[in-house]
mmJSON file of the N, C-alpha and C atoms, coordinates in Angstrom:
{"data_MODEL":{"atom_site":{
"group_PDB":["ATOM","ATOM","ATOM","ATOM","ATOM","ATOM","ATOM","ATOM","ATOM","ATOM","ATOM","ATOM","ATOM","ATOM","ATOM","ATOM","ATOM","ATOM","ATOM","ATOM","ATOM","ATOM","ATOM","ATOM","ATOM","ATOM","ATOM","ATOM","ATOM","ATOM","ATOM","ATOM","ATOM","ATOM","ATOM","ATOM","ATOM","ATOM","ATOM","ATOM","ATOM","ATOM","ATOM","ATOM","ATOM","ATOM","ATOM","ATOM","ATOM","ATOM","ATOM","ATOM","ATOM","ATOM","ATOM","ATOM","ATOM","ATOM","ATOM","ATOM","ATOM","ATOM","ATOM","ATOM","ATOM","ATOM","ATOM","ATOM","ATOM","ATOM","ATOM","ATOM","ATOM","ATOM","ATOM","ATOM","ATOM","ATOM","ATOM","ATOM","ATOM","ATOM","ATOM","ATOM","ATOM","ATOM","ATOM","ATOM","ATOM","ATOM","ATOM","ATOM","ATOM","ATOM","ATOM","ATOM","ATOM","ATOM","ATOM","ATOM","ATOM","ATOM","ATOM","ATOM","ATOM","ATOM","ATOM","ATOM","ATOM","ATOM","ATOM","ATOM","ATOM","ATOM","ATOM","ATOM","ATOM","ATOM","ATOM","ATOM","ATOM","ATOM","ATOM","ATOM","ATOM","ATOM","ATOM","ATOM","ATOM","ATOM","ATOM","ATOM","ATOM","ATOM","ATOM","ATOM","ATOM","ATOM","ATOM","ATOM","ATOM","ATOM","ATOM","ATOM","ATOM","ATOM","ATOM","ATOM","ATOM","ATOM","ATOM","ATOM","ATOM","ATOM","ATOM","ATOM","ATOM","ATOM","ATOM","ATOM","ATOM","ATOM","ATOM","ATOM","ATOM","ATOM","ATOM","ATOM","ATOM","ATOM","ATOM","ATOM","ATOM","ATOM","ATOM","ATOM","ATOM","ATOM","ATOM","ATOM","ATOM","ATOM","ATOM","ATOM","ATOM","ATOM","ATOM","ATOM","ATOM","ATOM","ATOM","ATOM","ATOM","ATOM","ATOM","ATOM","ATOM","ATOM","ATOM","ATOM","ATOM","ATOM","ATOM","ATOM","ATOM","ATOM","ATOM","ATOM","ATOM","ATOM","ATOM","ATOM","ATOM","ATOM","ATOM","ATOM","ATOM","ATOM","ATOM","ATOM","ATOM","ATOM","ATOM","ATOM","ATOM","ATOM","ATOM","ATOM","ATOM","ATOM","ATOM"],
"id":[1,2,3,4,5,6,7,8,9,10,11,12,13,14,15,16,17,18,19,20,21,22,23,24,25,26,27,28,29,30,31,32,33,34,35,36,37,38,39,40,41,42,43,44,45,46,47,48,49,50,51,52,53,54,55,56,57,58,59,60,61,62,63,64,65,66,67,68,69,70,71,72,73,74,75,76,77,78,79,80,81,82,83,84,85,86,87,88,89,90,91,92,93,94,95,96,97,98,99,100,101,102,103,104,105,106,107,108,109,110,111,112,113,114,115,116,117,118,119,120,121,122,123,124,125,126,127,128,129,130,131,132,133,134,135,136,137,138,139,140,141,142,143,144,145,146,147,148,149,150,151,152,153,154,155,156,157,158,159,160,161,162,163,164,165,166,167,168,169,170,171,172,173,174,175,176,177,178,179,180,181,182,183,184,185,186,187,188,189,190,191,192,193,194,195,196,197,198,199,200,201,202,203,204,205,206,207,208,209,210,211,212,213,214,215,216,217,218,219,220,221,222,223,224,225,226,227,228,229,230,231],
"type_symbol":["N","C","C","N","C","C","N","C","C","N","C","C","N","C","C","N","C","C","N","C","C","N","C","C","N","C","C","N","C","C","N","C","C","N","C","C","N","C","C","N","C","C","N","C","C","N","C","C","N","C","C","N","C","C","N","C","C","N","C","C","N","C","C","N","C","C","N","C","C","N","C","C","N","C","C","N","C","C","N","C","C","N","C","C","N","C","C","N","C","C","N","C","C","N","C","C","N","C","C","N","C","C","N","C","C","N","C","C","N","C","C","N","C","C","N","C","C","N","C","C","N","C","C","N","C","C","N","C","C","N","C","C","N","C","C","N","C","C","N","C","C","N","C","C","N","C","C","N","C","C","N","C","C","N","C","C","N","C","C","N","C","C","N","C","C","N","C","C","N","C","C","N","C","C","N","C","C","N","C","C","N","C","C","N","C","C","N","C","C","N","C","C","N","C","C","N","C","C","N","C","C","N","C","C","N","C","C","N","C","C","N","C","C","N","C","C","N","C","C","N","C","C","N","C","C","N","C","C","N","C","C"],
"label_atom_id":["N","CA","C","N","CA","C","N","CA","C","N","CA","C","N","CA","C","N","CA","C","N","CA","C","N","CA","C","N","CA","C","N","CA","C","N","CA","C","N","CA","C","N","CA","C","N","CA","C","N","CA","C","N","CA","C","N","CA","C","N","CA","C","N","CA","C","N","CA","C","N","CA","C","N","CA","C","N","CA","C","N","CA","C","N","CA","C","N","CA","C","N","CA","C","N","CA","C","N","CA","C","N","CA","C","N","CA","C","N","CA","C","N","CA","C","N","CA","C","N","CA","C","N","CA","C","N","CA","C","N","CA","C","N","CA","C","N","CA","C","N","CA","C","N","CA","C","N","CA","C","N","CA","C","N","CA","C","N","CA","C","N","CA","C","N","CA","C","N","CA","C","N","CA","C","N","CA","C","N","CA","C","N","CA","C","N","CA","C","N","CA","C","N","CA","C","N","CA","C","N","CA","C","N","CA","C","N","CA","C","N","CA","C","N","CA","C","N","CA","C","N","CA","C","N","CA","C","N","CA","C","N","CA","C","N","CA","C","N","CA","C","N","CA","C","N","CA","C","N","CA","C","N","CA","C","N","CA","C","N","CA","C","N","CA","C","N","CA","C"],
"label_alt_id":[null,null,null,null,null,null,null,null,null,null,null,null,null,null,null,null,null,null,null,null,null,null,null,null,null,null,null,null,null,null,null,null,null,null,null,null,null,null,null,null,null,null,null,null,null,null,null,null,null,null,null,null,null,null,null,null,null,null,null,null,null,null,null,null,null,null,null,null,null,null,null,null,null,null,null,null,null,null,null,null,null,null,null,null,null,null,null,null,null,null,null,null,null,null,null,null,null,null,null,null,null,null,null,null,null,null,null,null,null,null,null,null,null,null,null,null,null,null,null,null,null,null,null,null,null,null,null,null,null,null,null,null,null,null,null,null,null,null,null,null,null,null,null,null,null,null,null,null,null,null,null,null,null,null,null,null,null,null,null,null,null,null,null,null,null,null,null,null,null,null,null,null,null,null,null,null,null,null,null,null,null,null,null,null,null,null,null,null,null,null,null,null,null,null,null,null,null,null,null,null,null,null,null,null,null,null,null,null,null,null,null,null,null,null,null,null,null,null,null,null,null,null,null,null,null,null,null,null,null,null,null],
"label_comp_id":["MET","MET","MET","SER","SER","SER","GLY","GLY","GLY","ASN","ASN","ASN","SER","SER","SER","PRO","PRO","PRO","ALA","ALA","ALA","ASN","ASN","ASN","PRO","PRO","PRO","ALA","ALA","ALA","LYS","LYS","LYS","HIS","HIS","HIS","TRP","TRP","TRP","GLU","GLU","GLU","ASP","ASP","ASP","ILE","ILE","ILE","ALA","ALA","ALA","ARG","ARG","ARG","SER","SER","SER","ASN","ASN","ASN","TRP","TRP","TRP","LYS","LYS","LYS","VAL","VAL","VAL","ILE","ILE","ILE","GLU","GLU","GLU","SER","SER","SER","MET","MET","MET","GLU","GLU","GLU","GLU","GLU","GLU","ALA","ALA","ALA","LEU","LEU","LEU","LYS","LYS","LYS","GLU","GLU","GLU","SER","SER","SER","LEU","LEU","LEU","LYS","LYS","LYS","LEU","LEU","LEU","GLN","GLN","GLN","SER","SER","SER","HIS","HIS","HIS","TYR","TYR","TYR","ALA","ALA","ALA","GLU","GLU","GLU","LEU","LEU","LEU","LEU","LEU","LEU","ASN","ASN","ASN","MET","MET","MET","HIS","HIS","HIS","ASP","ASP","ASP","GLY","GLY","GLY","GLY","GLY","GLY","GLU","GLU","GLU","ARG","ARG","ARG","MET","MET","MET","GLN","GLN","GLN","PHE","PHE","PHE","LYS","LYS","LYS","THR","THR","THR","VAL","VAL","VAL","ASP","ASP","ASP","GLU","GLU","GLU","TRP","TRP","TRP","MET","MET","MET","ASP","ASP","ASP","ARG","ARG","ARG","LEU","LEU","LEU","ARG","ARG","ARG","SER","SER","SER","LEU","LEU","LEU","LYS","LYS","LYS","MET","MET","MET","ARG","ARG","ARG","GLU","GLU","GLU","GLU","GLU","GLU","ASN","ASN","ASN","GLU","GLU","GLU","ILE","ILE","ILE"],
"label_asym_id":["A","A","A","A","A","A","A","A","A","A","A","A","A","A","A","A","A","A","A","A","A","A","A","A","A","A","A","A","A","A","A","A","A","A","A","A","A","A","A","A","A","A","A","A","A","A","A","A","A","A","A","A","A","A","A","A","A","A","A","A","A","A","A","A","A","A","A","A","A","A","A","A","A","A","A","A","A","A","A","A","A","A","A","A","A","A","A","A","A","A","A","A","A","A","A","A","A","A","A","A","A","A","A","A","A","A","A","A","A","A","A","A","A","A","A","A","A","A","A","A","A","A","A","A","A","A","A","A","A","A","A","A","A","A","A","A","A","A","A","A","A","A","A","A","A","A","A","A","A","A","A","A","A","A","A","A","A","A","A","A","A","A","A","A","A","A","A","A","A","A","A","A","A","A","A","A","A","A","A","A","A","A","A","A","A","A","A","A","A","A","A","A","A","A","A","A","A","A","A","A","A","A","A","A","A","A","A","A","A","A","A","A","A","A","A","A","A","A","A","A","A","A","A","A","A","A","A","A","A","A","A"],
"label_entity_id":["1","1","1","1","1","1","1","1","1","1","1","1","1","1","1","1","1","1","1","1","1","1","1","1","1","1","1","1","1","1","1","1","1","1","1","1","1","1","1","1","1","1","1","1","1","1","1","1","1","1","1","1","1","1","1","1","1","1","1","1","1","1","1","1","1","1","1","1","1","1","1","1","1","1","1","1","1","1","1","1","1","1","1","1","1","1","1","1","1","1","1","1","1","1","1","1","1","1","1","1","1","1","1","1","1","1","1","1","1","1","1","1","1","1","1","1","1","1","1","1","1","1","1","1","1","1","1","1","1","1","1","1","1","1","1","1","1","1","1","1","1","1","1","1","1","1","1","1","1","1","1","1","1","1","1","1","1","1","1","1","1","1","1","1","1","1","1","1","1","1","1","1","1","1","1","1","1","1","1","1","1","1","1","1","1","1","1","1","1","1","1","1","1","1","1","1","1","1","1","1","1","1","1","1","1","1","1","1","1","1","1","1","1","1","1","1","1","1","1","1","1","1","1","1","1","1","1","1","1","1","1"],
"label_seq_id":[1,1,1,2,2,2,3,3,3,4,4,4,5,5,5,6,6,6,7,7,7,8,8,8,9,9,9,10,10,10,11,11,11,12,12,12,13,13,13,14,14,14,15,15,15,16,16,16,17,17,17,18,18,18,19,19,19,20,20,20,21,21,21,22,22,22,23,23,23,24,24,24,25,25,25,26,26,26,27,27,27,28,28,28,29,29,29,30,30,30,31,31,31,32,32,32,33,33,33,34,34,34,35,35,35,36,36,36,37,37,37,38,38,38,39,39,39,40,40,40,41,41,41,42,42,42,43,43,43,44,44,44,45,45,45,46,46,46,47,47,47,48,48,48,49,49,49,50,50,50,51,51,51,52,52,52,53,53,53,54,54,54,55,55,55,56,56,56,57,57,57,58,58,58,59,59,59,60,60,60,61,61,61,62,62,62,63,63,63,64,64,64,65,65,65,66,66,66,67,67,67,68,68,68,69,69,69,70,70,70,71,71,71,72,72,72,73,73,73,74,74,74,75,75,75,76,76,76,77,77,77],
"pdbx_PDB_ins_code":[null,null,null,null,null,null,null,null,null,null,null,null,null,null,null,null,null,null,null,null,null,null,null,null,null,null,null,null,null,null,null,null,null,null,null,null,null,null,null,null,null,null,null,null,null,null,null,null,null,null,null,null,null,null,null,null,null,null,null,null,null,null,null,null,null,null,null,null,null,null,null,null,null,null,null,null,null,null,null,null,null,null,null,null,null,null,null,null,null,null,null,null,null,null,null,null,null,null,null,null,null,null,null,null,null,null,null,null,null,null,null,null,null,null,null,null,null,null,null,null,null,null,null,null,null,null,null,null,null,null,null,null,null,null,null,null,null,null,null,null,null,null,null,null,null,null,null,null,null,null,null,null,null,null,null,null,null,null,null,null,null,null,null,null,null,null,null,null,null,null,null,null,null,null,null,null,null,null,null,null,null,null,null,null,null,null,null,null,null,null,null,null,null,null,null,null,null,null,null,null,null,null,null,null,null,null,null,null,null,null,null,null,null,null,null,null,null,null,null,null,null,null,null,null,null,null,null,null,null,null,null],
"Cartn_x":[0.719,-0.032,0.869,0.389,1.295,0.616,1.378,0.983,0.196,-0.811,-1.837,-2.848,-2.769,-3.796,-3.612,-4.678,-4.946,-4.554,-3.805,-3.301,-4.451,-5.656,-6.823,-7.99,-8.028,-9.232,-10.632,-10.877,-12.154,-12.56,-11.532,-11.618,-11.758,-10.979,-10.979,-12.446,-13.167,-14.324,-15.362,-15.288,-16.07,-16.09,-14.928,-14.749,-15.624,-15.335,-15.993,-17.536,-18.153,-19.349,-20.092,-19.344,-19.651,-19.742,-18.779,-18.642,-19.849,-20.156,-21.195,-22.516,-22.759,-23.958,-23.972,-23.141,-23.174,-23.569,-23.168,-23.5,-24.963,-25.246,-26.729,-27.688,-27.418,-28.136,-28.328,-27.118,-27.138,-28.056,-27.88,-28.556,-30.181,-30.446,-31.973,-32.484,-31.714,-32.109,-32.43,-31.331,-31.497,-32.819,-33.147,-34.363,-35.512,-35.685,-36.742,-36.96,-35.748,-35.988,-36.433,-35.97,-36.391,-37.848,-38.327,-39.931,-40.629,-40.244,-40.769,-41.183,-40.096,-39.928,-40.975,-40.91,-41.651,-43.16,-43.517,-44.821,-45.352,-44.516,-44.838,-45.397,-44.373,-44.584,-45.896,-45.939,-47.166,-48.49,-48.465,-49.506,-49.617,-48.649,-48.77,-49.291,-48.833,-49.282,-50.69,-51.143,-52.485,-53.385,-52.988,-53.847,-53.81,-52.886,-52.699,-53.712,-53.628,-54.342,-55.409,-55.568,-56.845,-56.266,-55.012,-54.527,-54.783,-54.312,-54.416,-53.12,-51.777,-50.782,-50.692,-49.96,-49.817,-48.832,-49.12,-48.258,-48.024,-46.822,-46.43,-45.937,-46.333,-46.144,-44.766,-44.428,-43.408,-42.439,-41.228,-40.424,-40.908,-41.359,-41.965,-43.098,-44.031,-45.085,-44.795,-43.754,-43.323,-42.589,-41.794,-41.266,-42.21,-43.337,-44.425,-45.01,-45.075,-45.568,-44.73,-43.528,-42.502,-42.606,-42.648,-42.689,-44.072,-44.998,-46.287,-46.292,-45.583,-45.393,-44.577,-43.459,-42.499,-43.165,-44.052,-44.757,-45.682,-46.389,-47.264,-46.684,-45.549,-44.731,-44.241,-43.674,-43.229,-44.378,-45.5,-46.72,-47.274,-46.907,-47.35,-46.602,-45.205,-44.333,-44.563],
"Cartn_y":[-1.146,0.106,1.247,2.298,3.587,4.634,5.688,6.835,6.685,7.361,7.134,6.09,5.215,4.098,3.224,3.054,2.178,0.729,0.05,-1.39,-2.23,-1.956,-2.878,-1.998,-1.637,-0.861,-1.239,-2.308,-3.016,-2.493,-2.742,-2.361,-0.769,-0.089,1.334,1.908,1.455,1.967,1.346,0.19,-0.255,0.533,1.002,2.095,3.29,3.768,5.035,5.01,3.866,3.54,3.542,2.736,2.676,3.977,4.96,6.262,7.2,7.109,7.854,7.151,6.004,5.446,6.042,6.299,6.646,8.119,8.859,10.432,10.488,9.484,9.432,9.254,8.162,7.867,8.989,9.739,10.896,11.958,12.148,13.254,12.975,11.667,11.38,11.389,11.081,11.199,12.72,13.648,15.061,15.48,15.027,15.408,14.975,13.723,13.25,14.217,14.622,15.425,16.738,17.407,18.725,18.575,17.462,17.465,17.245,16.61,16.9,18.088,18.842,20.145,21.027,20.936,21.596,21.59,20.099,19.758,20.15,20.148,20.805,22.062,22.935,24.275,24.754,23.878,23.969,23.885,22.914,22.545,23.573,24.071,25.322,26.631,26.857,28.098,28.025,26.775,26.535,26.641,26.174,26.527,27.968,28.618,29.929,31.017,30.719,31.792,30.99,29.763,29.071,28.716,28.86,28.457,27.107,26.818,25.393,24.892,25.268,24.696,23.389,22.836,21.419,20.805,19.455,18.716,17.393,16.945,15.597,14.667,13.517,12.423,11.631,11.698,11.062,11.785,11.477,12.249,11.93,10.771,10.302,11.202,11.523,12.24,13.61,14.023,15.502,15.542,14.493,14.598,14.424,13.681,13.509,14.973,15.698,17.095,17.693,17.832,18.635,18.248,16.857,16.535,16.931,16.904,17.531,19.066,19.546,21.254,21.424,20.759,20.921,20.634,19.45,19.048,20.196,20.697,21.894,23.063,23.393,24.554,24.314,23.126,22.74,22.86,22.322,22.435,23.791,24.85,26.218,26.865,26.505,27.179,26.923],
"Cartn_z":[-0.034,-0.079,-0.033,-0.492,-0.671,0.099,0.393,1.054,2.184,2.324,3.579,3.572,2.605,2.589,3.933,4.44,5.664,5.362,6.433,6.331,5.903,6.566,6.321,6.002,4.557,4.175,4.55,4.612,5.056,6.638,7.434,8.889,8.945,8.187,8.065,7.849,6.771,6.522,7.345,7.889,9.04,10.244,10.719,11.751,11.385,10.141,9.961,9.768,9.365,9.217,10.744,11.578,13.091,13.765,13.35,13.986,13.53,12.206,11.605,12.197,12.292,12.959,14.289,15.184,16.565,16.506,15.406,15.353,14.878,14.121,13.581,14.832,15.615,16.778,17.758,18.036,18.926,18.261,17.098,16.585,16.532,16.354,16.45,17.729,18.713,20.112,20.446,20.025,20.133,19.535,18.478,17.63,18.501,18.966,19.708,21.125,21.749,22.923,22.413,21.453,20.749,20.713,19.912,19.579,20.723,21.78,23.09,23.771,23.654,24.057,23.278,22.022,21.012,21.288,21.4,21.802,23.149,24.099,25.392,25.385,24.769,24.625,23.727,22.652,22.089,22.912,23.755,24.544,25.615,26.177,27.151,26.514,25.32,24.568,24.118,23.64,23.528,24.465,25.815,27.007,27.303,27.147,27.453,26.745,25.447,24.3,23.714,23.727,23.048,21.635,21.254,19.955,19.513,18.345,17.922,17.233,18.101,17.524,17.536,16.487,16.365,17.357,17.678,18.603,17.848,18.086,17.246,18.393,18.174,19.195,18.846,17.502,17.129,16.122,16.022,14.92,13.433,13.386,11.974,11.833,12.635,12.427,11.935,12.836,12.467,11.05,10.715,9.42,8.256,8.453,7.367,7.374,8.393,8.217,7.569,7.623,7.026,5.482,5.155,3.766,2.982,3.777,3.126,2.776,3.639,3.609,2.272,2.297,1.25,-0.135,-0.267,-1.414,-1.813,-0.821,-1.049,-1.724,-1.08,-1.595,-3.123,-3.205,-4.727,-5.669,-5.296,-6.014,-6.329,-5.509,-5.657,-6.637,-6.802,-7.711,-9.238],
"occupancy":[1.0,1.0,1.0,1.0,1.0,1.0,1.0,1.0,1.0,1.0,1.0,1.0,1.0,1.0,1.0,1.0,1.0,1.0,1.0,1.0,1.0,1.0,1.0,1.0,1.0,1.0,1.0,1.0,1.0,1.0,1.0,1.0,1.0,1.0,1.0,1.0,1.0,1.0,1.0,1.0,1.0,1.0,1.0,1.0,1.0,1.0,1.0,1.0,1.0,1.0,1.0,1.0,1.0,1.0,1.0,1.0,1.0,1.0,1.0,1.0,1.0,1.0,1.0,1.0,1.0,1.0,1.0,1.0,1.0,1.0,1.0,1.0,1.0,1.0,1.0,1.0,1.0,1.0,1.0,1.0,1.0,1.0,1.0,1.0,1.0,1.0,1.0,1.0,1.0,1.0,1.0,1.0,1.0,1.0,1.0,1.0,1.0,1.0,1.0,1.0,1.0,1.0,1.0,1.0,1.0,1.0,1.0,1.0,1.0,1.0,1.0,1.0,1.0,1.0,1.0,1.0,1.0,1.0,1.0,1.0,1.0,1.0,1.0,1.0,1.0,1.0,1.0,1.0,1.0,1.0,1.0,1.0,1.0,1.0,1.0,1.0,1.0,1.0,1.0,1.0,1.0,1.0,1.0,1.0,1.0,1.0,1.0,1.0,1.0,1.0,1.0,1.0,1.0,1.0,1.0,1.0,1.0,1.0,1.0,1.0,1.0,1.0,1.0,1.0,1.0,1.0,1.0,1.0,1.0,1.0,1.0,1.0,1.0,1.0,1.0,1.0,1.0,1.0,1.0,1.0,1.0,1.0,1.0,1.0,1.0,1.0,1.0,1.0,1.0,1.0,1.0,1.0,1.0,1.0,1.0,1.0,1.0,1.0,1.0,1.0,1.0,1.0,1.0,1.0,1.0,1.0,1.0,1.0,1.0,1.0,1.0,1.0,1.0,1.0,1.0,1.0,1.0,1.0,1.0,1.0,1.0,1.0,1.0,1.0,1.0,1.0,1.0,1.0,1.0,1.0,1.0],
"B_iso_or_equiv":[0.0,0.0,0.0,0.0,0.0,0.0,0.0,0.0,0.0,0.0,0.0,0.0,0.0,0.0,0.0,0.0,0.0,0.0,0.0,0.0,0.0,0.0,0.0,0.0,0.0,0.0,0.0,0.0,0.0,0.0,0.0,0.0,0.0,0.0,0.0,0.0,0.0,0.0,0.0,0.0,0.0,0.0,0.0,0.0,0.0,0.0,0.0,0.0,0.0,0.0,0.0,0.0,0.0,0.0,0.0,0.0,0.0,0.0,0.0,0.0,0.0,0.0,0.0,0.0,0.0,0.0,0.0,0.0,0.0,0.0,0.0,0.0,0.0,0.0,0.0,0.0,0.0,0.0,0.0,0.0,0.0,0.0,0.0,0.0,0.0,0.0,0.0,0.0,0.0,0.0,0.0,0.0,0.0,0.0,0.0,0.0,0.0,0.0,0.0,0.0,0.0,0.0,0.0,0.0,0.0,0.0,0.0,0.0,0.0,0.0,0.0,0.0,0.0,0.0,0.0,0.0,0.0,0.0,0.0,0.0,0.0,0.0,0.0,0.0,0.0,0.0,0.0,0.0,0.0,0.0,0.0,0.0,0.0,0.0,0.0,0.0,0.0,0.0,0.0,0.0,0.0,0.0,0.0,0.0,0.0,0.0,0.0,0.0,0.0,0.0,0.0,0.0,0.0,0.0,0.0,0.0,0.0,0.0,0.0,0.0,0.0,0.0,0.0,0.0,0.0,0.0,0.0,0.0,0.0,0.0,0.0,0.0,0.0,0.0,0.0,0.0,0.0,0.0,0.0,0.0,0.0,0.0,0.0,0.0,0.0,0.0,0.0,0.0,0.0,0.0,0.0,0.0,0.0,0.0,0.0,0.0,0.0,0.0,0.0,0.0,0.0,0.0,0.0,0.0,0.0,0.0,0.0,0.0,0.0,0.0,0.0,0.0,0.0,0.0,0.0,0.0,0.0,0.0,0.0,0.0,0.0,0.0,0.0,0.0,0.0,0.0,0.0,0.0,0.0,0.0,0.0],
"pdbx_formal_charge":[null,null,null,null,null,null,null,null,null,null,null,null,null,null,null,null,null,null,null,null,null,null,null,null,null,null,null,null,null,null,null,null,null,null,null,null,null,null,null,null,null,null,null,null,null,null,null,null,null,null,null,null,null,null,null,null,null,null,null,null,null,null,null,null,null,null,null,null,null,null,null,null,null,null,null,null,null,null,null,null,null,null,null,null,null,null,null,null,null,null,null,null,null,null,null,null,null,null,null,null,null,null,null,null,null,null,null,null,null,null,null,null,null,null,null,null,null,null,null,null,null,null,null,null,null,null,null,null,null,null,null,null,null,null,null,null,null,null,null,null,null,null,null,null,null,null,null,null,null,null,null,null,null,null,null,null,null,null,null,null,null,null,null,null,null,null,null,null,null,null,null,null,null,null,null,null,null,null,null,null,null,null,null,null,null,null,null,null,null,null,null,null,null,null,null,null,null,null,null,null,null,null,null,null,null,null,null,null,null,null,null,null,null,null,null,null,null,null,null,null,null,null,null,null,null,null,null,null,null,null,null],
"auth_seq_id":[1,1,1,2,2,2,3,3,3,4,4,4,5,5,5,6,6,6,7,7,7,8,8,8,9,9,9,10,10,10,11,11,11,12,12,12,13,13,13,14,14,14,15,15,15,16,16,16,17,17,17,18,18,18,19,19,19,20,20,20,21,21,21,22,22,22,23,23,23,24,24,24,25,25,25,26,26,26,27,27,27,28,28,28,29,29,29,30,30,30,31,31,31,32,32,32,33,33,33,34,34,34,35,35,35,36,36,36,37,37,37,38,38,38,39,39,39,40,40,40,41,41,41,42,42,42,43,43,43,44,44,44,45,45,45,46,46,46,47,47,47,48,48,48,49,49,49,50,50,50,51,51,51,52,52,52,53,53,53,54,54,54,55,55,55,56,56,56,57,57,57,58,58,58,59,59,59,60,60,60,61,61,61,62,62,62,63,63,63,64,64,64,65,65,65,66,66,66,67,67,67,68,68,68,69,69,69,70,70,70,71,71,71,72,72,72,73,73,73,74,74,74,75,75,75,76,76,76,77,77,77],
"auth_comp_id":["MET","MET","MET","SER","SER","SER","GLY","GLY","GLY","ASN","ASN","ASN","SER","SER","SER","PRO","PRO","PRO","ALA","ALA","ALA","ASN","ASN","ASN","PRO","PRO","PRO","ALA","ALA","ALA","LYS","LYS","LYS","HIS","HIS","HIS","TRP","TRP","TRP","GLU","GLU","GLU","ASP","ASP","ASP","ILE","ILE","ILE","ALA","ALA","ALA","ARG","ARG","ARG","SER","SER","SER","ASN","ASN","ASN","TRP","TRP","TRP","LYS","LYS","LYS","VAL","VAL","VAL","ILE","ILE","ILE","GLU","GLU","GLU","SER","SER","SER","MET","MET","MET","GLU","GLU","GLU","GLU","GLU","GLU","ALA","ALA","ALA","LEU","LEU","LEU","LYS","LYS","LYS","GLU","GLU","GLU","SER","SER","SER","LEU","LEU","LEU","LYS","LYS","LYS","LEU","LEU","LEU","GLN","GLN","GLN","SER","SER","SER","HIS","HIS","HIS","TYR","TYR","TYR","ALA","ALA","ALA","GLU","GLU","GLU","LEU","LEU","LEU","LEU","LEU","LEU","ASN","ASN","ASN","MET","MET","MET","HIS","HIS","HIS","ASP","ASP","ASP","GLY","GLY","GLY","GLY","GLY","GLY","GLU","GLU","GLU","ARG","ARG","ARG","MET","MET","MET","GLN","GLN","GLN","PHE","PHE","PHE","LYS","LYS","LYS","THR","THR","THR","VAL","VAL","VAL","ASP","ASP","ASP","GLU","GLU","GLU","TRP","TRP","TRP","MET","MET","MET","ASP","ASP","ASP","ARG","ARG","ARG","LEU","LEU","LEU","ARG","ARG","ARG","SER","SER","SER","LEU","LEU","LEU","LYS","LYS","LYS","MET","MET","MET","ARG","ARG","ARG","GLU","GLU","GLU","GLU","GLU","GLU","ASN","ASN","ASN","GLU","GLU","GLU","ILE","ILE","ILE"],
"auth_asym_id":["A","A","A","A","A","A","A","A","A","A","A","A","A","A","A","A","A","A","A","A","A","A","A","A","A","A","A","A","A","A","A","A","A","A","A","A","A","A","A","A","A","A","A","A","A","A","A","A","A","A","A","A","A","A","A","A","A","A","A","A","A","A","A","A","A","A","A","A","A","A","A","A","A","A","A","A","A","A","A","A","A","A","A","A","A","A","A","A","A","A","A","A","A","A","A","A","A","A","A","A","A","A","A","A","A","A","A","A","A","A","A","A","A","A","A","A","A","A","A","A","A","A","A","A","A","A","A","A","A","A","A","A","A","A","A","A","A","A","A","A","A","A","A","A","A","A","A","A","A","A","A","A","A","A","A","A","A","A","A","A","A","A","A","A","A","A","A","A","A","A","A","A","A","A","A","A","A","A","A","A","A","A","A","A","A","A","A","A","A","A","A","A","A","A","A","A","A","A","A","A","A","A","A","A","A","A","A","A","A","A","A","A","A","A","A","A","A","A","A","A","A","A","A","A","A","A","A","A","A","A","A"],
"auth_atom_id":["N","CA","C","N","CA","C","N","CA","C","N","CA","C","N","CA","C","N","CA","C","N","CA","C","N","CA","C","N","CA","C","N","CA","C","N","CA","C","N","CA","C","N","CA","C","N","CA","C","N","CA","C","N","CA","C","N","CA","C","N","CA","C","N","CA","C","N","CA","C","N","CA","C","N","CA","C","N","CA","C","N","CA","C","N","CA","C","N","CA","C","N","CA","C","N","CA","C","N","CA","C","N","CA","C","N","CA","C","N","CA","C","N","CA","C","N","CA","C","N","CA","C","N","CA","C","N","CA","C","N","CA","C","N","CA","C","N","CA","C","N","CA","C","N","CA","C","N","CA","C","N","CA","C","N","CA","C","N","CA","C","N","CA","C","N","CA","C","N","CA","C","N","CA","C","N","CA","C","N","CA","C","N","CA","C","N","CA","C","N","CA","C","N","CA","C","N","CA","C","N","CA","C","N","CA","C","N","CA","C","N","CA","C","N","CA","C","N","CA","C","N","CA","C","N","CA","C","N","CA","C","N","CA","C","N","CA","C","N","CA","C","N","CA","C","N","CA","C","N","CA","C","N","CA","C","N","CA","C","N","CA","C","N","CA","C","N","CA","C"],
"pdbx_PDB_model_num":[1,1,1,1,1,1,1,1,1,1,1,1,1,1,1,1,1,1,1,1,1,1,1,1,1,1,1,1,1,1,1,1,1,1,1,1,1,1,1,1,1,1,1,1,1,1,1,1,1,1,1,1,1,1,1,1,1,1,1,1,1,1,1,1,1,1,1,1,1,1,1,1,1,1,1,1,1,1,1,1,1,1,1,1,1,1,1,1,1,1,1,1,1,1,1,1,1,1,1,1,1,1,1,1,1,1,1,1,1,1,1,1,1,1,1,1,1,1,1,1,1,1,1,1,1,1,1,1,1,1,1,1,1,1,1,1,1,1,1,1,1,1,1,1,1,1,1,1,1,1,1,1,1,1,1,1,1,1,1,1,1,1,1,1,1,1,1,1,1,1,1,1,1,1,1,1,1,1,1,1,1,1,1,1,1,1,1,1,1,1,1,1,1,1,1,1,1,1,1,1,1,1,1,1,1,1,1,1,1,1,1,1,1,1,1,1,1,1,1,1,1,1,1,1,1,1,1,1,1,1,1]
}}}
């Protein structure tokens, strides 16, 4: 092998994949916690002013809402 090539390329890429997976898992956990806070504040504000702010039970539910809004924007252009 030459230059900066790792001695075991398969192991090298496996290590990178595992590292990336850990980052993704931690970001997903942070998103779940953020969603809990958003839903809690939406509930409090709705109680305060009688509003109808949306609350989401899961990240998937929230992502579906974002996708539908994006599709609506794209169709309006």
